[in-house]
Structures are given as structure tokens and as C-alpha cells.
C-alpha positions, 0 to 999 in steps of 0.5 A, spaced: 436 330 687 442 326 684 443 319 684 448 317 690 455 318 687 459 315 693 458 310 698 463 309 704 463 303 709 467 303 715 465 298 720 458 299 721 457 306 719 455 307 712 455 314 709 452 316 702 454 322 699 448 325 695 450 332 692 457 334 691 462 339 687 458 343 682 451 339 684 452 343 690 452 350 687 457 353 692 454 350 698 457 344 702 456 337 700 450 333 702 450 326 705 447 321 710 449 316 714 446 310 717 449 308 724 445 302 727 443 302 734 449 300 739 454 301 734 461 303 736 462 310 733 468 315 733 467 321 738 465 327 736 469 331 731 469 336 725 472 336 718 475 343 716 473 342 709 466 342 711 461 347 714 
């Protein structure tokens, strides 16, 4: 797996993109995120650019 390419922090949530673009071989990007217990988070939603 490639090194973390980008880290985005908004409030208490941190998202790390692990595989993006050409590394994904035509598949969606792979990311992980941390949400601490009790953190305020956005309501469920989707992003049209991701499967």
C-alpha cells in the first residue's frame, strides 16, 4: 500500500487518503478516517464522485 498521500482534518474528524488516482487501478480511492467517541459529525450523505 502506498504512503498516506493526503490528510484532511475538519473539527475532530481526520481523513487519510491511502490509495488515489492511478494507484487505484480504475477503482475508487481508499481512505480511512478517525471519529472520536462523542464527536459531532455531519449527517449521513454521499459524494457523487465516489462509488
